[in-house]
N, C-alpha and C positions, 0 to 999 in steps of 0.2 A: 504494500500500500504506500502511496505517495501523496502528500498534501502540498498543494500550491497555495501559499499564503501571500496575498498581494495587498499592498498598502498604497493608496493613491492620495496625493495631497492636491488641494485646489487653492486657487487664489482666494484670499480672504473675501468673504461675502458672496462666493459663487457656488458653494457646495450644493445648495438646494437646487440651483439651476442645472448644475451638471447632473445630479442624480435624476432630475426630471427628464433631462435629455436621454440619459441612459435607460431609464425606466420605459420611455416611449419607443426608443429606437434600438436599444442594444440588448436588454435583458432576455427577451424571449428567444432571439436568435442564438445568444450565447448558451442558454439552457438547452436548446435543441442539440447543440454539438457537445457540450460538456456535461450535461446532466444537471441535477440540482446542486447548488452550492451547499457546503456544510455550514458556512456562516456568511452573512452579508450584513454589515452593520456600519453605522456612522460612529466615529469616535466621540465619546462624551467627555473625556478628560484628556489633558495633554494637548496634542495637536487637533483641535476641534474642527479644523478645516480639512480633515482627512477621513477616509473610510477604508474598511478592510473587507476583503472577501477571501474565502478559502474554498478550494475545489479539491475533490478527492479523485485519485486515479489508481488503477490497479498497479501500475508501475510506470517507469519512464517512457516505455514504448507506447503505452496507452495514452499517456499525456501528449506525446509528440503527435500521434495520429489524430487525436481529437483537436488539438490546437491547429494542426495543418488543415483539417476540415473546416474549422471555424474561419481561419484566415482566407480560405478560398471562397467563402460564401459572399456573394455580392451584397447581400443585405448587411452583413457585418462590415464590409468595406465601406458601404454608404454611411453606416453609423460612425466609423472611425473618421471619415471625412467631416461629418457634422461636428464631431467632438473637437477635431483639430481646428476647425473654423471658429468654434465658440471660444476656444482658448482658455477654458476654465482650469485645466490640469497643469500643475507645475512640476510634479515629480511622481515617480512610480518606483516601488521597491518590491521585488519578488523574492521569496524564499521557498525553497523546496524542503519539506520536512518529512522524515521517516519516523513512524512510531517506534518507541523504545520497546525492548523485548517484553516487559511486564505489562504493557498496555494493549488491550484488545479493542480495536475500533469497532464502532457500531454502524459502519457504512455498508 
């Protein structure tokens, strides 16, 4: 099992606009390719201009195949264009996490 932990930061005052744009144009297409996220949430303390989502994959090959399928989807490409034009995002940090031996995921 492999978890893809992603943190995105928005320009101050734009996170609600960005999430609305993603909710309307990105979320459904992303779920079609990646499945349901494990977590999708806005940060409440610390960097409140950021949000986190975590996706679960069987392994690195599963992640690569699903991400490639998503990247090839014209609907996803259209969302990325809209997002870039809006200019709300300022940074992205991705971390791949593997469960430790004593943890049994419920995915």
